[in-house]
C-alpha positions as CSV (number, residue, x, y, z in Angstrom):
1,M,-20.3,6.2,37.8
2,S,-23.3,7.3,35.9
3,V,-25.0,5.3,33.2
4,E,-24.2,8.0,30.7
5,T,-20.5,7.7,31.6
6,K,-20.5,3.9,31.2
7,E,-22.2,4.2,27.8
8,L,-19.7,6.8,26.6
9,I,-16.8,4.5,27.7
10,N,-18.3,1.6,25.9
11,E,-18.9,3.7,22.7
12,I,-15.3,4.8,22.8
13,S,-14.1,1.3,23.2
14,K,-16.2,0.1,20.3
15,L,-14.9,2.9,18.1
16,R,-11.3,2.1,19.0
17,N,-11.9,-1.6,18.1
18,E,-13.3,-0.4,14.8
19,I,-10.2,1.6,14.1
20,Y,-8.0,-1.4,14.9
21,K,-10.0,-3.6,12.6
22,H,-9.7,-1.1,9.7
23,E,-6.0,-0.6,10.3
24,E,-5.5,-4.4,10.1
25,L,-7.5,-4.4,6.9
26,I,-5.4,-1.7,5.4
27,K,-2.2,-3.4,6.4
28,N,-3.3,-6.7,5.0
29,T,-4.5,-5.1,1.8
30,K,-1.1,-3.2,1.3
31,E,0.7,-6.5,1.7
32,L,-1.6,-8.2,-0.9
33,I,-0.9,-5.3,-3.3
34,K,2.8,-5.8,-2.8
35,I,2.6,-9.5,-3.6
36,K,0.5,-8.8,-6.7
37,R,2.9,-6.1,-7.9
38,L,5.8,-8.7,-7.7
39,Q,3.7,-11.2,-9.6
40,L,3.0,-8.5,-12.2
41,Y,6.7,-7.7,-12.5
42,D,7.5,-11.4,-13.0
43,T,4.8,-12.0,-15.7
44,C,4.9,-8.8,-17.7
45,N,6.8,-8.6,-21.0
46,H,8.4,-5.3,-20.0
47,E,9.0,-2.4,-22.4
48,W,11.3,-0.1,-20.5
49,I,11.1,3.6,-21.1
50,Y,13.0,6.5,-19.5
51,D,10.9,8.1,-16.8
52,E,10.7,11.8,-17.7
53,W,9.7,12.6,-14.2
54,A,12.8,11.0,-12.7
55,N,15.1,13.4,-10.8
56,W,18.8,13.5,-11.5
57,D,19.5,11.6,-8.3
58,D,16.8,8.9,-8.5
59,R,18.3,5.4,-8.4
60,C,16.0,4.1,-11.1
61,K,15.1,6.1,-14.1
62,Y,13.2,3.5,-16.1
63,V,9.6,2.2,-15.8
64,C,7.7,-0.3,-17.9
65,K,5.2,1.4,-20.2
66,I,2.9,-1.7,-19.9
67,C,2.7,-2.3,-16.1
68,N,4.3,0.9,-14.7
69,C,6.8,-1.1,-12.6
70,Y,10.2,0.2,-11.9
71,R,13.2,-1.6,-13.6
72,N,14.3,-2.8,-10.2
73,R,12.1,-5.7,-9.0
74,N,12.6,-4.8,-5.3
75,W,11.0,-1.4,-5.7
76,N,7.6,-2.5,-6.8
């Protein structure tokens, strides 16, 4: 195996590791956002308004005009 081939294999491996690290960061950040949204839902003094963009078959048609959370806690 040539030196150039080994270098390319190492570069590809490093790049894959970088992708993995970034994917983990994205996953962890999404989970943190979910936790923060639930905290926001629990602390806000909601003012529910009808969501004009809701479709006729949407399960929840109300959002808080302060925090933009849905009326159902589990969907935030």
